[in-house]
Structure formats: C-alpha cells, structure tokens
C-alpha positions as CSV (number, residue, x, y, z in Angstrom):
1,X,0.1,-0.1,0.0
2,X,1.9,2.8,-1.3
3,X,-0.1,6.0,0.3
4,X,-0.7,5.8,4.0
5,X,-3.0,8.7,5.4
6,X,-2.9,9.3,9.2
7,X,-5.3,11.9,10.7
8,X,-5.9,11.2,14.5
9,X,-7.7,14.4,15.4
10,X,-10.1,14.2,12.4
11,X,-8.8,17.3,10.4
12,X,-9.6,15.8,7.1
13,X,-13.4,16.0,8.0
14,X,-13.5,19.2,6.6
15,X,-12.8,17.8,2.9
16,X,-13.6,14.9,0.9
17,X,-10.9,12.1,2.0
18,X,-11.5,10.0,-1.0
19,X,-11.3,12.7,-3.5
20,X,-7.8,13.7,-1.9
21,X,-6.6,10.3,-2.3
22,X,-7.7,9.9,-5.9
23,X,-5.9,13.1,-6.7
24,X,-2.6,11.7,-5.0
25,X,-2.6,8.4,-6.1
26,X,-2.6,9.6,-9.9
27,X,-0.2,11.9,-9.1
28,X,2.2,9.4,-7.9
29,X,1.4,7.0,-10.7
30,X,1.9,10.1,-13.0
31,X,5.4,10.5,-11.2
32,X,6.2,6.6,-11.4
33,X,6.1,6.4,-7.6
34,X,3.3,4.0,-7.3
35,X,5.3,1.2,-6.1
36,X,6.8,3.6,-3.4
37,X,5.3,3.9,0.5
38,X,4.2,7.5,1.3
39,X,3.0,8.7,4.7
40,X,0.8,12.1,4.6
41,X,-0.3,12.7,8.5
42,X,-2.5,15.7,9.1
43,X,-1.6,17.9,12.0
44,X,-2.3,21.1,14.0
45,X,-0.5,24.6,13.3
46,X,0.8,23.8,16.8
47,X,2.4,20.2,16.1
48,X,3.6,21.9,12.7
49,X,5.2,24.8,14.6
50,X,7.2,22.2,17.2
51,X,8.2,20.3,13.9
52,X,9.4,23.2,11.9
53,X,11.5,24.5,15.0
54,X,12.6,21.0,15.4
55,X,13.9,20.5,12.2
56,X,14.1,24.1,10.3
57,X,14.8,26.2,13.5
58,X,11.8,28.2,12.3
59,X,9.9,29.0,15.0
60,X,6.1,29.2,13.0
61,X,3.7,27.1,11.3
62,X,3.8,26.3,7.8
63,X,1.6,24.4,5.3
64,X,3.7,21.3,4.5
65,X,6.6,19.7,5.8
66,X,8.2,16.4,3.9
67,X,11.1,14.6,5.3
68,X,12.7,12.1,2.8
69,X,13.5,8.4,4.3
70,X,14.6,6.7,0.9
71,X,14.9,3.1,2.2
72,X,15.1,0.5,-0.8
73,X,14.1,-2.4,1.6
74,X,10.9,-1.2,2.7
75,X,10.3,1.0,-0.3
76,X,9.5,3.8,1.9
77,X,10.3,7.2,0.1
78,X,9.3,9.6,2.8
79,X,6.6,11.3,5.3
80,X,4.5,14.4,4.5
81,X,2.8,16.7,7.2
82,X,-0.1,18.8,6.6
83,X,-1.6,21.6,8.5
84,X,-5.3,22.0,7.2
85,X,-5.9,25.0,9.2
86,X,-2.6,26.7,7.5
87,X,-4.3,25.7,4.1
88,X,-7.4,26.8,5.2
89,X,-5.7,30.4,5.8
90,X,-4.2,30.2,2.3
91,X,-7.3,29.5,0.5
92,X,-8.5,33.0,0.0
93,X,-4.9,34.2,-0.7
94,X,-4.3,31.3,-3.5
95,X,-8.0,31.7,-4.9
96,X,-8.4,27.8,-4.3
97,X,-10.9,25.7,-2.9
98,X,-9.8,23.4,0.1
99,X,-9.4,20.3,-1.5
100,X,-7.4,21.9,-4.4
101,X,-5.1,23.4,-1.5
102,X,-4.5,20.6,0.2
103,X,-3.9,18.4,-2.6
104,X,-1.5,21.2,-4.1
105,X,0.4,21.1,-0.8
106,X,0.4,17.2,-0.6
107,X,2.0,17.2,-4.2
108,X,4.5,20.0,-3.6
109,X,5.7,17.7,-0.5
110,X,5.6,14.5,-2.6
111,X,8.2,16.9,-5.4
112,X,10.2,17.7,-2.4
113,X,10.7,14.2,-1.6
114,X,12.1,13.5,-5.2
115,X,14.6,16.3,-4.9
116,X,12.4,19.1,-6.1
117,X,13.2,22.5,-4.7
118,X,12.1,26.1,-5.3
119,X,15.5,27.5,-3.7
120,X,15.5,30.2,-6.9
121,X,13.1,31.6,-9.2
122,X,14.0,29.3,-11.8
123,X,13.7,26.1,-9.8
124,X,10.5,28.0,-8.1
125,X,8.9,28.1,-11.4
126,X,9.7,24.4,-12.5
127,X,8.2,22.9,-9.2
128,X,5.2,25.2,-8.9
129,X,4.1,24.6,-12.9
130,X,4.5,20.9,-12.1
131,X,2.7,20.8,-9.3
132,X,-0.2,22.7,-10.6
133,X,-0.2,20.2,-13.8
134,X,-0.1,17.3,-11.8
135,X,-3.1,18.5,-9.9
136,X,-5.1,19.5,-13.1
137,X,-3.9,15.8,-14.5
138,X,-5.1,14.2,-11.4
139,X,-8.5,15.9,-11.7
140,X,-9.0,15.0,-15.1
141,X,-8.4,11.8,-14.7
142,X,-11.1,11.1,-11.9
C-alpha cells in the first residue's frame, strides 16, 4: 500500500478524503512512484510549529513539511506533514478550494521528496508549474 494517510484529530473531515486520495494516487502514478510508500499525516498548526522548529529552526507553522526516508528495503520514500488549518488560511490568498489547496501542498511535499526545490526563481517556476499540472492531470482523470 503506497499511500498511507493518518489523521488522529479528524482534520480531514473538512474535505473529501476519498477525492484527495485519488488525486494523490494519480499524481504518484504519473511520477512513477506508485510502488513507493509515502505517509501523509494531517496535524495541527501547533504540531507543525514544533516540527518546523525542531528540524528547520523556524519557530512558526507552515502548510507542508516533507522528510525523505528513502529506504530501498521497505520501499519507503518519506513522510509529509500537512496543516489543514494553515491551508485554510491560504485558500483566499491562492484562490483555491480546500481540496485543491490540500492536494497542491501534498503534491508539493511529494516533489520535495524526489528532490525538487524552490530555492531560486527558475526552480520555483519548474516546481510550481509541475505541481499545478499534476493536480490538473489527476482531477481530469477522475
């Protein structure tokens, strides 16, 4: 089972989890990652702030954090943490629905797991265009 979604505090009740899972699975297939295991965990802003501070030394929340655990033995590529509350704050700014915002940040996290980055304007454009195209592809294939 390549995609494992965890939500101990019912953060996913505010959007269609089945639609989200289909979008992410189709994106993984397009990226040829269907055989890899990826964990996606929905957490609070408070938990996100703690993780961000511990690993990036940034004392604030964010929408998504990715951790690459590439392990050829167990086929695990990594773990992605998503703050639904942070995504809700970004909806108006990005002019997205909640399902689109959460799907885009999950795809963004997946791209980080496979070494995409937005450390300069060129890489940012490549990564952001790809995440938008993957989302559109996955939505069309439903």
